[in-house]
TIDREN-278832 format. One line per field, with one value per residue (C-alpha): residue number from 1; residue in one letter; x, y, z. Coordinates in steps of 0.5 Angstrom, whole numbers, plus 2048, in hexadecimal, padded with zeros to 3 digits. Each point is the difference from the previous one (the first is absolute). Layout:
i: NUM  ...
aa: A  ...
px: X  ...
py: Y  ...
pz: Z  ...
END
This chain:
i: 1  2  3  4  5  6  7  8  9  10  11  12  13  14  15  16  17  18  19  20  21  22  23  24  25  26  27  28  29  30  31  32  33  34  35  36  37  38  39  40  41  42  43  44  45  46  47  48  49  50  51  52  53  54  55  56  57  58  59  60  61  62  63  64  65  66  67  68  69  70  71  72  73  74  75  76  77  78  79  80  81  82  83  84  85  86  87  88  89  90  91  92  93  94  95  96  97  98  99  100  101  102  103  104  105  106  107  108  109  110  111  112  113  114  115  116  117  118  119  120  121  122  123  124  125  126  127  128  129  130  131  132  133  134  135  136  137  138  139  140  141  142  143  144  145  146  147  148  149  150  151  152  153  154  155  156  157  158  159  160  161  162  163  164  165  166  167  168  169  170  171  172  173  174  175  176  177  178  179  180  181  182  183  184  185  186  187  188  189  190  191  192  193  194  195  196  197  198  199  200  201  202  203  204  205  206  207  208  209  210  211  212  213  214  215  216  217  218  219  220  221  222  223  224  225  226  227  228  229  230  231  232  233  234  235  236  237  238  239  240  241  242  243  244  245  246  247  248  249  250  251  252  253  254  255  256  257  258  259  260  261  262  263  264  265  266  267  268  269  270  271  272  273  274  275  276  277  278  279  280  281  282  283  284  285  286  287  288  289  290  291  292  293  294  295  296  297  298  299  300  301  302  303  304
aa: M  I  D  Y  A  S  L  R  A  V  A  A  V  A  E  T  G  S  F  E  K  A  A  R  I  L  N  V  T  P  S  A  V  S  Q  R  V  K  Q  L  E  D  R  I  G  A  A  L  I  A  R  G  N  P  C  A  A  T  E  K  G  A  W  L  C  R  H  M  Q  H  V  S  L  L  E  H  E  L  F  R  E  L  P  A  L  D  D  G  D  K  T  A  G  R  A  T  V  A  V  A  V  N  A  D  S  L  G  S  W  F  L  P  A  A  A  R  F  S  D  R  T  G  H  L  L  N  I  T  V  D  D  Q  D  H  T  A  E  W  L  K  R  G  Q  V  L  A  A  V  T  S  L  E  R  P  V  S  G  C  R  A  F  H  L  G  A  L  R  Y  R  A  T  A  S  P  A  F  I  A  R  H  F  P  G  G  V  S  A  E  A  L  A  Q  A  P  S  L  T  F  N  Q  K  D  R  L  Q  E  H  W  A  K  A  A  L  G  S  D  A  A  L  S  G  H  W  L  P  S  T  Q  A  F  V  E  A  C  L  L  G  L  G  W  G  M  N  P  D  L  L  V  R  D  H  L  A  A  G  R  L  V  E  L  V  P  G  A  H  L  D  I  P  L  T  W  Q  I  N  R  L  A  A  D  Q  L  T  Q  L  T  A  A  V  T  E  A  G  K  A  C  L  E  P  A  K  R  Q  I
px: 728  804  808  802  808  7FE  7FB  806  804  7FB  7FF  808  801  7FA  803  807  7FF  805  801  807  7FE  7FA  805  805  7FA  7FD  807  7FF  803  7FD  7FE  7FC  7FC  7FF  7FE  7FB  7FD  7FF  7FD  7FB  7FE  7FF  7FC  7FC  800  802  806  802  806  801  807  804  805  7FD  7FC  7F9  7F9  7FB  7F9  7FF  807  7FE  7FA  805  805  7FA  7FE  808  800  7FA  803  806  7FD  7FC  806  804  7FA  800  807  800  7FB  803  807  801  7FD  806  805  805  7FE  800  7FD  7FA  7FD  802  7FB  801  7FA  7FE  7FE  7FE  802  800  807  7FF  7FE  806  804  7FD  7FD  7FF  807  801  7F9  803  807  7FC  7FC  806  804  7FA  7FE  806  7FB  803  7FC  7FF  7FE  7FD  7FF  7FA  7FC  7FB  7FA  803  803  7F9  800  806  7FB  7FA  805  802  808  801  7FD  800  800  800  7FB  7FC  7FA  7FC  7FA  803  802  7FC  803  804  800  801  804  800  807  7FF  802  807  800  803  803  801  807  806  806  800  804  7FB  7FA  803  802  7F9  7FB  802  7F9  7FD  7FE  7FA  7FE  804  806  800  7FF  807  803  803  7FD  802  7FC  802  7FD  7F9  7FC  802  7FB  802  802  7FA  7FB  804  800  7F8  7FF  805  7FE  7F9  801  804  807  804  806  806  807  805  7FF  803  7FE  804  7FD  807  802  7F9  803  807  7FD  7FC  806  804  7FB  7FE  7F9  7FA  7FD  7FB  805  7FE  800  804  806  800  7FE  807  801  7FA  802  807  7FE  803  7F9  7FA  7F9  7FD  7F9  802  7FC  7FC  802  7FC  7FF  7FF  7FD  803  7FD  804  7FC  802  7FE  7FB  803  807  7FE  800  807  802  7FE  807  800  7F9  802  807  7FD  7FA  804  805  7FA  7FD  807  802  7FA  7FA  7F9  7FD  7FC  802  800  804
py: A32  7FB  7FF  7FF  800  7FA  7FD  801  7FC  7FA  800  800  7FA  7FC  801  7FF  7FA  804  806  801  800  805  804  801  801  806  802  800  7FB  7F9  802  806  7FB  7FC  805  803  7F9  7FF  807  7FE  7F9  803  805  7FB  7FB  7FA  7FE  802  7FC  7F9  800  7FB  7FE  803  805  800  804  7FE  800  807  802  7FE  805  806  7FE  800  807  802  7FE  804  806  7FF  800  807  803  7FE  804  806  801  7FF  806  804  7FF  805  7FB  7FB  800  7FC  7F9  7FC  7FA  804  801  7F9  7FB  7F8  7FE  7F8  7FC  7F9  7FC  7F9  7FD  7FF  807  803  7FB  802  807  804  802  805  803  801  803  805  802  800  804  806  800  7FE  7FC  7F9  7FA  7FA  7FA  7FA  7FA  7FB  7FC  804  7FD  802  807  803  7FE  805  805  7FE  800  807  7FD  803  806  7FC  7FA  7FC  7FA  7FB  803  804  803  806  7FF  804  807  7FF  802  7FA  801  7FA  7FE  7FB  7F8  7FD  7FA  7FA  7FA  7F9  7FF  7FB  7FE  7FC  7FA  800  800  7FA  7FC  801  801  7FB  7FF  807  804  7FC  801  7F9  803  806  7FC  7FD  806  805  807  807  803  807  7FF  7FD  806  7FE  7FD  802  7F9  7FC  805  800  7F8  800  805  7FD  7F9  800  7FC  801  7FE  7FD  805  7FF  803  805  807  806  806  805  802  800  7F9  7FE  801  7FE  7F9  7FF  801  7FB  7FB  800  800  803  807  806  805  807  801  806  7FC  7FA  802  801  7F9  7FD  804  7FD  7F9  800  7FF  7FD  800  7FA  801  805  806  7FE  806  803  807  803  807  805  807  805  802  807  803  805  805  7FF  800  807  801  7F9  802  7FF  7F9  7FE  803  7FC  7FA  800  802  7FB  7FB  802  800  7F9  7FC  7FC  803  7FD  7FA  7F9  7FB  7F9
pz: 916  7FD  801  7F9  802  804  7FB  7FB  805  800  7F9  7FF  805  7FC  7FA  801  805  805  805  7FD  7F9  802  803  7FA  7FC  805  801  808  805  801  807  7FD  7FC  806  804  7FB  7FE  808  801  7FB  802  807  7FE  7FC  805  7FB  7FD  7F9  7FF  801  802  7FD  7FA  7FC  803  7FE  801  804  7FD  803  7FE  7F9  800  802  7FB  7FA  803  7FF  7F9  7FE  804  7FC  7FA  802  802  7F9  7FD  804  800  7F8  800  806  800  805  805  7FF  805  7FD  803  7FA  804  802  7F9  7FD  801  800  7FD  802  7FA  7FF  7F9  7FE  7FF  7F8  7FF  804  7FC  7F9  7FF  807  801  7FB  802  807  7FE  7FC  806  804  7FB  7FF  807  805  804  802  800  805  7FB  803  7FC  801  7FB  7FB  804  807  7FF  800  808  801  7FE  804  806  7FE  800  7F9  7FC  7FA  7FD  7F9  801  7FC  804  7FB  804  804  808  804  801  7F9  7F9  7FB  7F9  7FB  7FE  7FB  801  801  7FC  802  7FC  803  7FD  801  7FD  7F9  804  806  7FB  7FC  807  804  7FA  7FB  7FE  801  806  804  807  802  7FD  804  806  7FF  7FD  805  800  803  805  803  807  803  7FD  7F9  7FC  7F9  7FE  803  7FC  7FA  800  801  7FB  7FB  801  803  806  806  801  806  800  804  7FF  802  804  7FE  802  7FB  7F9  7FD  803  7FD  7F9  801  803  7FA  7FB  805  7FF  808  7FE  7FD  802  7FE  7FE  7FE  7F8  801  803  7FC  7F9  7FD  803  7FD  7F9  801  801  807  803  7FD  802  803  7FC  7FB  800  806  804  807  801  807  800  804  803  804  806  804  806  7FF  805  7FD  7F9  7FE  803  7FC  7F9  7FD  803  7FD  7FA  7FF  802  7FC  7FA  801  800  7FA  7FD  802  802  7FC  7FF  807  7FE  803  7FB  7FE
END
């Protein structure tokens, strides 16, 4: 039989990053948490928690944490139907649902869906941020139960729901345009004008330049891993960048920002993918995300 008290201890340490924080969540002493984790490690014959600052689950520990997420979701559903079984332990029937979301979705349309889900279910969310072309890898590795991804075909073991497309516009301040593109936007001018790049996985600027100009452009500029900072940096004239239309449409209407090539936008189709084993327990999360996508995103079609 599985020792679920020990399993909850492993999951709590992996989630919080420390034995002390896990103890506060579980309402036991840090020594009790350490003992439960050690007992389960001895039984399995493998380390489940990599001790450090912060602590993290090992590969085998991560498998147990995923199982604990499923159990918590099932317990919540069971207590809802049979409330007499609920012993009053508020941490037992409340799940922490791990999801992966790209930063621009998180910064523009995803949070209202997350708030709606949490308000209705009481569940918590553990959101991992990664590029939309890479969030599916978190699903494939089993590190999250659901993800917003650009991968349209279903990941093995998952259900896929098309959300729409996040529209991007290449924007900069009027002063930046006047300074760097006096003769218009060209591959040569883009090579000299500082661009904004989120991280090494970010290829949006390159994709837009090739689609808008019909040729590759050697881009260089600032590294700025923040969706909101991208907009602020454009407003301040630090560089030009690909910003979600949801975040810059008011600035464009007011003239605080302008498009490098008017009307040349880039649509990135997004898909919500969710683990089949958890899908039935997370119907409210799927509903909240798909409704937010329908309300905020464009019809899914990549175009310039």
